NUSEZA-372007 format. One record per residue: x, y, z of N, C-alpha, C, O in turn. Coordinates in nm, 3 decimals. Example, Ala and Ser with C-alpha at 12.3 -4.5 7.8 and 13.67 -1.06 7.14 Angstrom:
residues 2
       nx       ny       nz      cax      cay      caz       cx       cy       cz       ox       oy       oz
    1.319   -0.569    0.780    1.230   -0.450    0.780    1.320   -0.330    0.780    1.424   -0.332    0.846
    1.285   -0.225    0.708    1.367   -0.106    0.714    1.290    0.003    0.787    1.341    0.114    0.804
END
This chain:
residues 230
       nx       ny       nz      cax      cay      caz       cx       cy       cz       ox       oy       oz
  -10.843    3.005   14.602  -10.824    2.954   14.493  -10.919    2.843   14.418  -10.970    2.750   14.480
  -10.935    2.861   14.290  -10.973    2.761   14.246  -10.913    2.625   14.242  -10.795    2.610   14.211
  -10.989    2.529   14.272  -10.973    2.384   14.312  -10.869    2.326   14.141  -10.767    2.258   14.129
  -10.960    2.395   14.034  -10.945    2.335   13.848  -10.942    2.481   13.742  -11.015    2.580   13.735
  -10.850    2.447   13.685  -10.900    2.518   13.610  -10.871    2.471   13.426  -10.779    2.404   13.379
  -10.951    2.517   13.379  -10.933    2.446   13.215  -10.856    2.577   13.159  -10.864    2.697   13.185
  -10.760    2.487   13.052  -10.734    2.668   12.986  -10.746    2.571   12.859  -10.718    2.451   12.856
  -10.801    2.666   12.740  -10.852    2.658   12.626  -10.782    2.745   12.485  -10.807    2.857   12.442
  -10.691    2.648   12.442  -10.603    2.756   12.322  -10.700    2.750   12.189  -10.749    2.644   12.152
  -10.721    2.877   12.121  -10.800    2.877   12.012  -10.749    3.014   11.905  -10.713    3.130   11.923
  -10.771    2.912   11.773  -10.760    3.045   11.648  -10.820    3.012   11.576  -10.814    2.898   11.531
  -10.921    3.121   11.527  -11.002    3.089   11.403  -11.081    2.955   11.470  -11.029    2.845   11.454
  -11.196    2.964   11.538  -11.255    2.828   11.637  -11.418    2.927   11.639  -11.514    2.884   11.703
  -11.424    3.017   11.585  -11.579    3.063   11.576  -11.701    2.981   11.534  -11.815    2.998   11.578
  -11.656    2.866   11.423  -11.798    2.756   11.407  -11.765    2.684   11.527  -11.879    2.640   11.544
  -11.687    2.627   11.643  -11.692    2.537   11.688  -11.678    2.601   11.859  -11.724    2.534   11.952
  -11.640    2.679   11.874  -11.615    2.753   12.004  -11.692    2.681   12.093  -11.647    2.597   12.171
  -11.860    2.729   12.078  -11.956    2.708   12.184  -11.972    2.614   12.202  -11.970    2.601   12.325
  -11.993    2.507   12.146  -11.984    2.387   12.135  -11.882    2.314   12.245  -11.921    2.224   12.319
  -11.757    2.362   12.244  -11.645    2.334   12.348  -11.693    2.399   12.445  -11.735    2.322   12.531
  -11.706    2.501   12.469  -11.734    2.589   12.614  -11.872    2.521   12.696  -11.872    2.469   12.807
  -11.985    2.540   12.604  -12.141    2.510   12.681  -12.073    2.364   12.765  -12.071    2.364   12.888
  -12.033    2.274   12.705  -12.059    2.182   12.824  -11.961    2.200   12.965  -11.935    2.107   13.042
  -11.918    2.329   12.979  -11.802    2.348   13.116  -11.889    2.463   13.172  -11.857    2.529   13.271
  -11.988    2.478   13.110  -12.057    2.595   13.248  -12.128    2.540   13.322  -12.171    2.615   13.410
  -12.178    2.392   13.331  -12.218    2.312   13.527  -12.121    2.327   13.547  -12.122    2.402   13.645
  -11.961    2.293   13.505  -11.898    2.310   13.585  -11.772    2.434   13.637  -11.673    2.426   13.710
  -11.828    2.530   13.568  -11.822    2.680   13.620  -11.923    2.691   13.759  -11.887    2.734   13.869
  -12.037    2.650   13.729  -12.123    2.678   13.873  -12.072    2.585   13.939  -12.120    2.594   14.052
  -11.991    2.487   13.933  -11.879    2.391   14.049  -11.760    2.472   14.142  -11.711    2.438   14.251
  -11.732    2.588   14.060  -11.591    2.685   14.091  -11.509    2.659   14.024  -11.395    2.690   14.060
  -11.531    2.581   13.875  -11.425    2.531   13.765  -11.400    2.658   13.728  -11.491    2.741   13.725
  -11.296    2.683   13.701  -11.260    2.823   13.635  -11.197    2.805   13.464  -11.109    2.720   13.449
  -11.249    2.889   13.333  -11.243    2.816   13.211  -11.149    2.965   13.156  -11.167    3.086   13.174
  -11.061    2.899   13.093  -10.979    3.035   13.059  -10.939    2.994   12.932  -10.916    2.875   12.909
  -10.923    3.117   12.812  -10.926    3.095   12.658  -10.862    3.172   12.625  -10.894    3.291   12.623
  -10.710    3.105   12.574  -10.616    3.168   12.521  -10.623    3.222   12.346  -10.571    3.145   12.265
  -10.658    3.296   12.316  -10.667    3.314   12.161  -10.511    3.363   12.123  -10.432    3.432   12.187
  -10.500    3.302   11.997  -10.347    3.333   11.940  -10.353    3.422   11.773  -10.278    3.411   11.677
  -10.458    3.495   11.792  -10.510    3.604   11.700  -10.591    3.521   11.593  -10.548    3.481   11.485
  -10.714    3.506   11.643  -10.783    3.490   11.583  -10.876    3.585   11.451  -10.923    3.687   11.502
  -10.900    3.577   11.347  -10.948    3.671   11.268  -11.083    3.683   11.268  -11.140    3.782   11.222
  -11.146    3.577   11.324  -11.316    3.569   11.302  -11.414    3.602   11.435  -11.380    3.706   11.491
  -11.511    3.545   11.486  -11.557    3.592   11.648  -11.540    3.513   11.749  -11.608    3.490   11.849
  -11.400    3.457   11.694  -11.403    3.333   11.809  -11.408    3.392   11.989  -11.471    3.342   12.082
  -11.293    3.548   11.987  -11.306    3.597   12.114  -11.441    3.651   12.161  -11.468    3.667   12.281
  -11.533    3.683   12.050  -11.639    3.751   12.127  -11.756    3.626   12.182  -11.817    3.620   12.288
  -11.758    3.522   12.049  -11.829    3.385   12.113  -11.770    3.335   12.242  -11.852    3.292   12.323
  -11.658    3.332   12.272  -11.602    3.269   12.362  -11.604    3.392   12.517  -11.555    3.365   12.626
  -11.653    3.486   12.491  -11.597    3.589   12.574  -11.732    3.553   12.738  -11.693    3.547   12.855
  -11.858    3.537   12.699  -11.971    3.513   12.790  -11.969    3.352   12.834  -12.068    3.311   12.894
  -11.852    3.252   12.803  -11.884    3.153   12.836  -11.767    3.107   12.926  -11.776    3.007   12.997
  -11.672    3.174   12.919  -11.521    3.199   12.978  -11.536    3.282   13.094  -11.616    3.375   13.108
  -11.412    3.220   13.214  -11.383    3.343   13.328  -11.281    3.482   13.251  -11.290    3.604   13.256
  -11.223    3.424   13.210  -11.083    3.503   13.095  -11.061    3.460   12.982  -11.047    3.340   12.958
  -11.056    3.555   12.892  -10.966    3.552   12.756  -10.894    3.622   12.758  -10.899    3.740   12.795
  -10.814    3.563   12.720  -10.697    3.648   12.674  -10.614    3.614   12.541  -10.630    3.513   12.473
  -10.508    3.731   12.512  -10.415    3.714   12.367  -10.289    3.691   12.396  -10.223    3.739   12.488
  -10.243    3.579   12.276  -10.119    3.579   12.325  -10.079    3.523   12.225  -10.158    3.445   12.172
   -9.939    3.540   12.162   -9.883    3.531   12.058   -9.917    3.364   11.996   -9.933    3.276   12.080
   -9.924    3.332   11.866  -10.006    3.254   11.827   -9.858    3.104   11.833   -9.735    3.108   11.829
   -9.918    3.038   11.838   -9.857    2.902   11.878   -9.892    2.810   11.997   -9.860    2.853   12.107
   -9.953    2.692   11.992  -10.057    2.637   12.070  -10.001    2.582   12.194  -10.073    2.543   12.286
   -9.819    2.577   12.198   -9.772    2.585   12.332   -9.748    2.706   12.410   -9.737    2.707   12.533
   -9.736    2.829   12.319   -9.764    2.949   12.334   -9.855    2.979   12.485   -9.829    2.987   12.605
   -9.985    2.993   12.390  -10.121    2.953   12.431  -10.141    2.945   12.525  -10.199    3.025   12.598
  -10.079    2.795   12.558  -10.129    2.725   12.689  -10.024    2.729   12.802  -10.035    2.668   12.909
   -9.909    2.817   12.761   -9.838    2.846   12.856   -9.880    2.972   12.957   -9.870    3.010   13.073
   -9.925    3.000   12.850   -9.972    3.174   12.902  -10.110    3.195   12.997  -10.149    3.273   13.085
  -10.175    3.045   12.905  -10.298    3.033   13.037  -10.280    2.974   13.137  -10.357    3.008   13.226
  -10.204    2.891   13.167  -10.119    2.852   13.243  -10.095    2.983   13.358  -10.153    2.990   13.466
  -10.024    3.052   13.320   -9.994    3.145   13.417  -10.057    3.201   13.472  -10.040    3.239   13.587
  -10.184    3.230   13.375  -10.326    3.356   13.412  -10.359    3.258   13.526  -10.345    3.302   13.641
  -10.397    3.142   13.512  -10.491    3.056   13.594  -10.453    3.036   13.724  -10.338    3.022   13.764
  -10.591    3.034   13.812  -10.558    3.020   13.941  -10.621    2.879   14.001  -10.654    2.869   14.120
  -10.636    2.755   13.893  -10.659    2.660   13.963  -10.547    2.589   14.019  -10.443    2.645   13.984
  -10.519    2.460   14.114  -10.412    2.398   14.177  -10.436    2.279   14.052  -10.328    2.234   14.011
  -10.530    2.234   14.001  -10.500    2.161   13.840  -10.521    2.230   13.727  -10.612    2.308   13.699
  -10.427    2.193   13.662  -10.460    2.226   13.490  -10.512    2.144   13.391  -10.441    2.048   13.364
  -10.595    2.153   13.342  -10.691    2.095   13.219  -10.620    2.170   13.117  -10.603    2.291   13.128
  -10.581    2.106   13.024  -10.571    2.118   12.843  -10.601    2.109   12.794  -10.526    2.040   12.725
  -10.760    2.139   12.701  -10.839    2.140   12.647  -10.849    2.194   12.513  -10.887    2.310   12.494
  -10.810    2.098   12.399  -10.786    2.131   12.277  -10.969    2.239   12.221  -11.071    2.202   12.279
  -10.976    2.311   12.157  -11.146    2.346   12.083  -11.205    2.294   12.053  -11.327    2.310   12.064
  -11.117    2.157   11.970  -11.240    2.086   11.879  -11.260    1.953   11.983  -11.268    1.842   11.931
  -11.267    1.966   12.126  -11.213    1.857   12.198  -11.385    1.897   12.303  -11.417    2.016   12.316
  -11.459    1.805   12.355  -11.551    1.828   12.439  -11.513    1.729   12.543  -11.467    1.615   12.531
  -11.553    1.819   12.676  -11.561    1.695   12.799  -11.634    1.656   12.848  -11.751    1.693   12.841
  -11.587    1.558   12.923  -11.767    1.454   12.982  -11.819    1.591   13.097  -11.768    1.694   13.140
  -11.910    1.541   13.106  -11.979    1.658   13.226  -11.956    1.653   13.361  -11.994    1.731   13.448
  -11.878    1.534   13.374  -11.805    1.546   13.556  -11.710    1.526   13.523  -11.649    1.440   13.586
  -11.651    1.584   13.422  -11.503    1.573   13.400  -11.397    1.592   13.609  -11.330    1.531   13.692
  -11.460    1.719   13.578  -11.452    1.769   13.772  -11.402    1.666   13.863  -11.300    1.657   13.932
  -11.491    1.603   13.846  -11.546    1.523   13.968  -11.394    1.391   13.943  -11.314    1.364   14.032
  -11.392    1.341   13.826  -11.311    1.233   13.777  -11.177    1.299   13.822  -11.110    1.238   13.905
  -11.129    1.423   13.772  -11.004    1.467   13.802  -10.962    1.444   13.955  -10.863    1.392   14.005
  -11.081    1.507   14.012  -11.074    1.525   14.185  -11.060    1.397   14.240  -10.994    1.370   14.339
  -11.144    1.297   14.153  -11.094    1.197   14.240  -10.984    1.132   14.251  -10.930    1.097   14.356
  -10.928    1.104   14.085  -10.774    1.061   14.057  -10.632    1.163   14.111  -10.525    1.106   14.087
  -10.620    1.274   14.166  -10.603    1.334   14.265  -10.547    1.325   14.394  -10.438    1.333   14.449
  -10.705    1.296   14.428  -10.727    1.266   14.550  -10.677    1.137   14.573  -10.676    1.110   14.693
  -10.634    1.047   14.498  -10.608    0.930   14.476  -10.407    0.927   14.434  -10.345    0.825   14.404
  -10.357    1.049   14.444  -10.265    1.037   14.431  -10.171    1.068   14.268  -10.052    1.074   14.236
  -10.292    1.081   14.202  -10.232    1.127   14.069  -10.155    1.275   14.050  -10.206    1.380   14.088
  -10.044    1.268   13.996   -9.977    1.402   13.966  -10.050    1.469   13.878  -10.106    1.577   13.895
  -10.046    1.362   13.727  -10.084    1.433   13.601  -10.185    1.323   13.553  -10.213    1.237   13.637
  -10.246    1.315   13.428  -10.330    1.204   13.405  -10.384    1.275   13.240  -10.318    1.347   13.166
  -10.502    1.233   13.224  -10.546    1.234   13.030  -10.699    1.129   13.045  -10.715    1.057   13.144
  -10.758    1.133   12.980  -10.881    1.075   12.980  -10.901    0.999   12.855  -10.878    1.063   12.752
  -10.940    0.872   12.841  -10.968    0.803   12.704  -11.036    0.939   12.633  -11.070    1.050   12.673
  -11.037    0.861   12.494  -11.067    0.947   12.341  -11.170    0.884   12.296  -11.165    0.762   12.277
  -11.282    0.956   12.270  -11.351    0.913   12.141  -11.326    1.062   11.986  -11.311    1.184   11.985
  -11.336    0.961   11.891  -11.360    1.036   11.797  -11.472    1.042   11.698  -11.525    0.947   11.641
  -11.507    1.192   11.687  -11.659    1.184   11.611  -11.613    1.227   11.477  -11.549    1.325   11.440
  -11.678    1.096   11.398  -11.678    1.081   11.231  -11.794    0.993   11.180  -11.866    0.915   11.242
  -11.794    1.026   11.058  -11.858    0.924   10.950  -11.752    0.818   10.958  -11.806    0.707   10.961
  -11.651    0.814   10.962  -11.530    0.702   10.889  -11.530    0.595   11.055  -11.494    0.636   11.165
  -11.590    0.439   11.015  -11.613    0.377   11.097  -11.443    0.329   11.144  -11.422    0.256   11.241
  -11.338    0.382   11.061  -11.182    0.328   11.133  -11.171    0.425   11.224  -11.073    0.405   11.295
  -11.274    0.590   11.273  -11.153    0.636   11.397  -11.243    0.591   11.513  -11.281    0.674   11.595
  -11.281    0.445   11.523  -11.349    0.414   11.651  -11.197    0.286   11.691  -11.141    0.253   11.796
  -11.179    0.248   11.544  -11.020    0.200   11.529  -10.876    0.274   11.601  -10.785    0.216   11.660
  -10.886    0.373   11.582  -10.772    0.475   11.585  -10.776    0.531   11.694  -10.667    0.559   11.744
  -10.942    0.578   11.791  -10.917    0.581   11.946  -10.895    0.540   12.032  -10.862    0.580   12.144
  -10.926    0.379   11.947  -10.919    0.243   12.061  -10.757    0.225   12.055  -10.695    0.190   12.156
  -10.677    0.255   11.902  -10.507    0.264   11.951  -10.464    0.382   12.047  -10.408    0.353   12.152
  -10.491    0.531   12.010  -10.452    0.597   12.097  -10.500    0.544   12.231  -10.403    0.529   12.305
  -10.592    0.516   12.277  -10.602    0.457   12.457  -10.517    0.366   12.478  -10.452    0.368   12.583
  -10.497    0.260   12.378  -10.423    0.182   12.456  -10.252    0.176   12.434  -10.167    0.103   12.486
  -10.240    0.307   12.315  -10.075    0.293   12.362  -10.053    0.382   12.467   -9.945    0.409   12.519
  -10.168    0.428   12.496  -10.124    0.566   12.581  -10.101    0.514   12.721  -10.017    0.554   12.801
  -10.207    0.398   12.742  -10.206    0.294   12.843  -10.001    0.265   12.838   -9.909    0.292   12.915
  -10.008    0.218   12.745   -9.855    0.057   12.772   -9.740    0.173   12.772   -9.631    0.142   12.821
   -9.760    0.330   12.708   -9.642    0.403   12.686   -9.637    0.495   12.818   -9.531    0.519   12.875
   -9.761    0.544   12.861   -9.726    0.636   12.976   -9.757    0.816   12.897   -9.767    0.927   12.948
   -9.763    0.772   12.768   -9.739    0.904   12.657   -9.881    0.963   12.664   -9.974    0.892   12.625
   -9.904    1.073   12.704  -10.052    1.161   12.660  -10.060    1.226   12.507   -9.962    1.287   12.465
  -10.167    1.213   12.432  -10.191    1.311   12.350  -10.253    1.478   12.403  -10.284    1.509   12.519
  -10.257    1.550   12.306  -10.331    1.634   12.393  -10.484    1.624   12.322  -10.558    1.715   12.358
  -10.525    1.556   12.255  -10.651    1.531   12.216  -10.739    1.461   12.337  -10.861    1.449   12.338
  -10.643    1.417   12.443  -10.669    1.341   12.504  -10.690    1.446   12.657  -10.703    1.400   12.770
  -10.690    1.544   12.634  -10.721    1.622   12.744  -10.628    1.620   12.854  -10.674    1.560   12.952
  -10.489    1.675   12.870  -10.411    1.634   12.987  -10.459    1.745   13.073  -10.522    1.848   13.050
  -10.402    1.685   13.190  -10.462    1.748   13.345  -10.290    1.708   13.429  -10.210    1.614   13.432
  -10.302    1.820   13.476  -10.191    1.813   13.566  -10.170    1.896   13.680  -10.166    2.013   13.640
  -10.155    1.889   13.805  -10.068    1.972   13.880  -10.008    2.028   13.861   -9.902    2.000   13.806
  -10.057    2.189   13.912   -9.992    2.326   13.915   -9.869    2.273   13.885   -9.833    2.224   13.778
   -9.789    2.290   14.020   -9.670    2.261   14.090   -9.613    2.126   13.977   -9.526    2.164   13.897
   -9.641    2.023   13.968   -9.560    1.966   13.834   -9.553    2.001   13.723   -9.459    1.961   13.655
   -9.653    2.089   13.669   -9.629    2.146   13.539   -9.515    2.195   13.563   -9.421    2.136   13.509
   -9.478    2.338   13.664   -9.398    2.393   13.655   -9.284    2.285   13.709   -9.179    2.347   13.728
   -9.271    2.170   13.735   -9.181    2.123   13.775   -9.120    2.021   13.643   -9.009    1.968   13.642
   -9.220    2.013   13.539   -9.165    1.997   13.400   -9.126    2.053   13.314   -9.093    1.988   13.216
   -9.110    2.216   13.313   -9.072    2.283   13.263   -9.152    2.349   13.153   -9.119    2.391   13.042
   -9.311    2.347   13.242   -9.416    2.367   13.140   -9.433    2.309   12.973   -9.365    2.211   12.943
   -9.495    2.352   12.899   -9.528    2.328   12.717   -9.402    2.366   12.663   -9.384    2.484   12.693
   -9.291    2.312   12.586   -9.174    2.362   12.514   -9.280    2.422   12.394   -9.387    2.386   12.345
   -9.173    2.554   12.374   -9.278    2.598   12.278   -9.210    2.565   12.111   -9.154    2.621   12.017
   -9.259    2.444   12.153   -9.220    2.401   11.968   -9.345    2.371   11.892   -9.439    2.344   11.966
   -9.374    2.369   11.749   -9.440    2.364   11.688   -9.586    2.316   11.616   -9.680    2.353   11.546
   -9.503    2.159   11.717   -9.536    1.999   11.704   -9.514    1.954   11.834   -9.434    2.010   11.909
   -9.585    1.848   11.869   -9.558    1.751   11.953   -9.508    1.786   12.064   -9.416    1.727   12.121
   -9.580    1.911   12.114   -9.577    1.983   12.254   -9.623    1.870   12.358   -9.572    1.835   12.464
   -9.732    1.827   12.292   -9.824    1.752   12.424   -9.722    1.609   12.472   -9.713    1.557   12.583
   -9.637    1.564   12.318   -9.587    1.434   12.395   -9.404    1.489   12.422   -9.317    1.402   12.415
   -9.373    1.606   12.446   -9.225    1.644   12.472   -9.286    1.705   12.662   -9.210    1.740   12.752
   -9.402    1.698   12.666   -9.444    1.740   12.821   -9.434    1.624   12.868   -9.342    1.585   12.939
   -9.556    1.540   12.823   -9.616    1.376   12.865   -9.430    1.314   12.926   -9.390    1.298   13.041
   -9.373    1.299   12.822   -9.201    1.230   12.835   -9.137    1.284   13.006   -9.077    1.207   13.080
   -9.170    1.438   13.043   -9.092    1.451   13.169   -9.194    1.455   13.234   -9.155    1.414   13.343
   -9.291    1.474   13.242   -9.462    1.460   13.375   -9.399    1.277   13.385   -9.380    1.215   13.490
   -9.384    1.242   13.292   -9.389    1.031   13.314   -9.240    1.049   13.424   -9.240    0.962   13.510
   -9.122    1.143   13.433   -9.038    1.052   13.518   -9.064    1.132   13.629   -8.970    1.119   13.707
   -9.190    1.245   13.693   -9.203    1.216   13.794   -9.337    1.133   13.819   -9.337    1.085   13.933
   -9.406    1.114   13.775   -9.529    0.982   13.850   -9.551    0.938   13.681   -9.511    1.002   13.583
   -9.627    0.807   13.682   -9.720    0.751   13.558   -9.849    0.806   13.558   -9.906    0.790   13.666
   -9.920    0.873   13.462  -10.036    0.879   13.418  -10.114    0.827   13.506  -10.089    0.713   13.543
  -10.230    0.898   13.561  -10.356    0.825   13.521  -10.425    0.826   13.409  -10.423    0.928   13.340
  -10.496    0.716   13.372  -10.559    0.704   13.276  -10.688    0.675   13.268  -10.701    0.553   13.264
  -10.812    0.744   13.262  -10.925    0.816   13.325  -11.005    0.702   13.216  -10.944    0.686   13.111
  -11.110    0.639   13.227  -11.172    0.560   13.158  -11.264    0.693   13.116  -11.251    0.710   12.994
  -11.332    0.772   13.162  -11.420    0.839   13.104  -11.359    0.892   12.982  -11.240    0.892   12.948
  -11.459    0.937   12.926  -11.396    0.970   12.760  -11.424    1.136   12.687  -11.531    1.196   12.687
  -11.343    1.164   12.651  -11.350    1.280   12.591  -11.402    1.269   12.443  -11.417    1.157   12.395
  -11.433    1.388   12.365  -11.505    1.342   12.233  -11.420    1.455   12.154  -11.462    1.570   12.152
  -11.273    1.412   12.076  -11.310    1.528   11.963  -11.352    1.514   11.801  -11.408    1.418   11.749
  -11.315    1.620   11.746  -11.363    1.606   11.602  -11.258    1.500   11.530  -11.143    1.483   11.570
  -11.299    1.450   11.448  -11.279    1.373   11.354  -11.217    1.424   11.228  -11.169    1.356   11.137
  -11.226    1.571   11.237  -11.186    1.650   11.115  -11.109    1.628   11.032  -11.126    1.607   10.912
  -10.992    1.634   11.112  -10.807    1.639   11.032  -10.801    1.479   11.007  -10.702    1.440   10.946
  -10.892    1.386   11.045  -10.769    1.191   10.975  -10.967    1.257   10.885  -10.918    1.299   10.780
  -11.064    1.274   10.873  -11.140    1.281   10.752  -11.078    1.371   10.623  -11.042    1.333   10.511
  -11.079    1.458   10.663  -11.011    1.605   10.576  -10.890    1.514   10.464  -10.894    1.534   10.343
  -10.801    1.430   10.519  -10.718    1.368   10.417  -10.730    1.238   10.400  -10.686    1.182   10.300
  -10.806    1.162   10.523  -10.843    1.034   10.437  -10.804    0.990   10.578  -10.702    1.023   10.638
  -10.904    0.906   10.621  -10.844    0.841   10.803  -10.699    0.734   10.803  -10.629    0.717   10.904
  -10.674    0.673   10.675  -10.579    0.564   10.697  -10.440    0.655   10.649  -10.332    0.637   10.704
  -10.462    0.768   10.525  -10.368    0.834   10.511  -10.277    0.949   10.613  -10.177    1.016   10.587
  -10.372    0.935   10.757  -10.358    1.057   10.806  -10.297    0.951   10.947  -10.186    0.984   10.989
  -10.356    0.850   11.007  -10.263    0.734   11.063  -10.130    0.747   11.024  -10.042    0.803   11.088
  -10.120    0.688   10.907  -10.003    0.678   10.879   -9.908    0.795   10.870   -9.788    0.775   10.892
   -9.955    0.921   10.838   -9.864    1.043   10.836   -9.821    1.058   10.973   -9.700    1.064   10.991
   -9.914    1.067   11.095   -9.863    1.072   11.234   -9.762    0.956   11.283   -9.667    0.998   11.349
   -9.766    0.809   11.261   -9.645    0.761   11.264   -9.540    0.784   11.218   -9.431    0.764   11.272
   -9.568    0.844   11.084   -9.382    0.874   11.052   -9.341    0.964   11.103   -9.220    0.972   11.122
   -9.458    1.099   11.159   -9.406    1.188   11.246   -9.349    1.213   11.375   -9.283    1.295   11.438
   -9.415    1.082   11.385   -9.365    1.040   11.589   -9.266    0.966   11.602   -9.192    0.957   11.700
   -9.261    0.889   11.464   -9.117    0.799   11.492   -8.993    0.928   11.425   -8.878    0.932   11.468
   -9.036    1.007   11.335   -8.920    1.085   11.306   -8.883    1.176   11.466   -8.767    1.195   11.505
   -8.972    1.209   11.519   -8.932    1.301   11.694   -8.870    1.215   11.762   -8.775    1.241   11.836
   -8.915    1.110   11.744   -8.858    1.023   11.886   -8.733    0.993   11.810   -8.650    0.926   11.871
   -8.706    1.028   11.696   -8.562    0.986   11.673   -8.434    1.134   11.669   -8.313    1.138   11.646
   -8.544    1.247   11.707   -8.470    1.336   11.706   -8.474    1.441   11.632   -8.408    1.536   11.672
   -8.554    1.457   11.495   -8.573    1.526   11.390   -8.671    1.653   11.473   -8.728    1.641   11.581
   -8.669    1.775   11.382   -8.677    1.894   11.458   -8.795    1.939   11.396   -8.826    1.964   11.280
   -8.868    1.944   11.532   -8.994    1.994   11.512   -9.087    2.107   11.459   -9.210    2.117   11.464
   -9.003    2.178   11.414   -9.042    2.264   11.317   -9.072    2.241   11.175   -9.166    2.287   11.110
   -8.960    2.147   11.129   -8.994    2.039   11.003   -9.070    2.015   11.018   -9.167    2.075   10.974
   -9.079    1.911   11.090   -9.216    1.828   11.140   -9.343    1.914   11.090   -9.411    1.869   10.998
   -9.369    2.009   11.135   -9.452    2.086   11.157   -9.477    2.118   11.000   -9.567    2.092   10.921
   -9.402    2.161   10.995   -9.387    2.193   10.791   -9.455    2.102   10.766   -9.576    2.104   10.745
   -9.359    1.983   10.765   -9.378    1.821   10.693   -9.543    1.769   10.675   -9.595    1.713   10.578
   -9.616    1.817   10.834   -9.719    1.799   10.908   -9.847    1.898   10.775   -9.934    1.842   10.708
   -9.817    2.039   10.774   -9.911    2.112   10.705   -9.898    2.069   10.530   -9.984    2.066   10.443
   -9.811    2.051   10.528   -9.776    2.032   10.363   -9.834    1.897   10.330   -9.882    1.877   10.219
   -9.833    1.786   10.441   -9.909    1.623   10.338  -10.018    1.677   10.386  -10.086    1.717   10.291
  -10.064    1.696   10.478  -10.224    1.717   10.572  -10.302    1.785   10.470  -10.423    1.763   10.470
  -10.253    1.867   10.382  -10.333    1.931   10.293  -10.317    1.889   10.138  -10.400    1.939   10.062
  -10.215    1.800   10.080  -10.186    1.724    9.947  -10.282    1.659    9.942  -10.352    1.628   10.038
  -10.303    1.624    9.803  -10.422    1.589    9.774  -10.371    1.404    9.780  -10.454    1.316    9.758
END
């Protein structure tokens, strides 16, 4: 059995999937499994991913569904959930192995956000600090979890938004996360597309609404409308 499986949900990511998967090849040579789960891409995502992954699956669309499908098919004792616009550090497997050997049951990486807006560095610092304070991780931070604990937490809720927050809350009941100082680098495209400050405010409002019990489906529709509006 592989010690570590990296699960990458994708949808129409032909422009960036090679940049995500190429840095994982050295880890594959060390026995890490890479599983790509496609939600119905209409571009060349699957073809580009195939030579860079151990397994390319198709699943019903929805990031939570896709990650659950990848987890079910993966062979690793520890699962890493990596967004297609995020790049893991080159020694991520070793960092996770040290954390797990030290008793960690789950965790995440610190994050940097790539982009031209200087505010993105502030956003990343706030995300990392908030995560350490609250014990809640986001998908941008490449959540990792022992397979048994992922099952015990009930896997990802198949909701269209906040699936990472929902999982973190359940995992936190089992143990505090290991907050690794090594950094993943995630794309700043969703902040820069609409404006960094406007996106920060939008995400704060959505997180507050979710914490107060709002329906994730309604929040996802609101997110889609507001992030694409002028």
